[in-house]
C-alpha positions, 0 to 999 in steps of 0.5 A, a space after each residue: 911349014 908347021 900346021 898350026 892345028 898340030 902344033 896348038 892345044 885347044 885353046 891356041 896357046 901351044 903347049 903350056 907351062 909344066 913342061 908342056 903338061 896340059 897340051 889337052 886342056 879343053 879335049 875331052 877322053 873316053 877310056 873303056 875300062 879305065 877303072 884299073 891296069 892300063 885303062 886307069 893309067 892312061 885316065 892318069 895320064 890324060 889328066 895329067 896333060 889337061 884332058 877331061 876324062 870319062 872313066 868307063 868301066 863295068 866296078 863302080 867303086 873302081 870308076 868312081 875311085 879313079 874319076 874322083 883321083 884325077 878330077 874326071 867322071 864316072 861312067 859305070 857301062 856293062 860293054 858286053 852291051 854295044 847299045 849302052 857303049 855307044 853312048 859314051 861316045 859323043 863328044 869325045 875328042 879322044 877315044 881309048 878302046 881300053 876294056 879287055 877279057 880272056 878266057 883261055 881253051 882249045 878251039 874245041 872245048 871254047 864256050 861259044 857264049 864267050 867268044 861272042 861276049 868277048 868280039 861285044 866287048 873288046 870289038 863290036 863296042 869299041 865300034 860303036 863308041 867310035 861311030 858315036 865319036 867320029 862325027 864330033 870329031 869331024 866337025 872339030 877337025 881333030 880327033 885321036 882314036 886309040 886302040 889298045 890291042 896286044 902282040 895278039 893282034 899281030 901274033 897268035 898263041 894256042 888256047 886264045 882263039 877269041 882274044 887273038 881273032 877279036 884283036 886282030 879284028 880291032 887292027 883292021 877296025 883301027 886302020 880303017 878309021 885311020 883311012 877314013 878319019 885322014 881328011 879330017 884331022 882324026 888319026 887312029 893307032 893301035 898299041 899293041 903290049 905283051 904281057 902287061 902287070 894287071 889283074 887280067 894277067 895275073 888271072 891268066 897265070 892261074 889259067 896258064 898254070 893248069 893248061 901247062 902243069 906248072 906251078 904259077 911262080 914259073 908261068 911268067 918266064 917260062 909261060 908268058 915271058 917264054 918268046 919275049 928277050 926282055 924278061 919283064 912284064 910291061 908295066 901300065 904306065 908305059 902303055 900309058 906314056 905312048 897313049 898321050 904321046 899319040 894324043 900330042 903335038 907333032 902326031 897329025 901323020 902317025 896314023 893306021 899304025 900299030 906299036 908294039 910294046 913287047 919286050 921284042 916278042 914281034 922281032 922274031 
């Protein structure tokens, strides 16, 4: 016998017209870093599925543009301030922790203030957002936490000490949330992309070109995708499609997991 709380949408009507595109009607989603890249793609996909989306970003112009496009709401937040981050959590049915930053340097030359800022943006603020969202999710008996981790949450690379450390921490946080939320209808999972075609990766290409002393044109295939059998960047919409699936029908037992979208990198 199926669990009807998993099979019905927020209005109790199941997957509705247009191929079930409004199964998230009545749900409120918070997407950090929602103004560009993966976050913008996730925001659009969630809105298409019927969710009301709060687009959180520090860039007002991009957040407002995406929010206007999808009929959502923009919230301008600097996630290096965890107190400010916590304010977007209450009332959320879906939290997508996506915002990120990168800095590339050897450990012995890595700026401590940059390490601390990356920790705040990509680990402490996700914790604070989820902490604020969980009581409401528990009361409603339904919630979806989606943490956009990285292949670097599963594998390490040189020169990325902060990013690797933070993503490994996010993986652990996600699993703990999954264990605690299991009896409340709340799932928590990580998506672990390889290199995605985003502004963040474009900046990495320039940085890696300097570190490895090669032209930028060679960086994608010879450096970024050196360990990846599928020689292409992941598209943001591929990540977004998985994020929305994790919010959909039939996923109540999908929790505490990590889903690589890495072109086979982790298969090594």
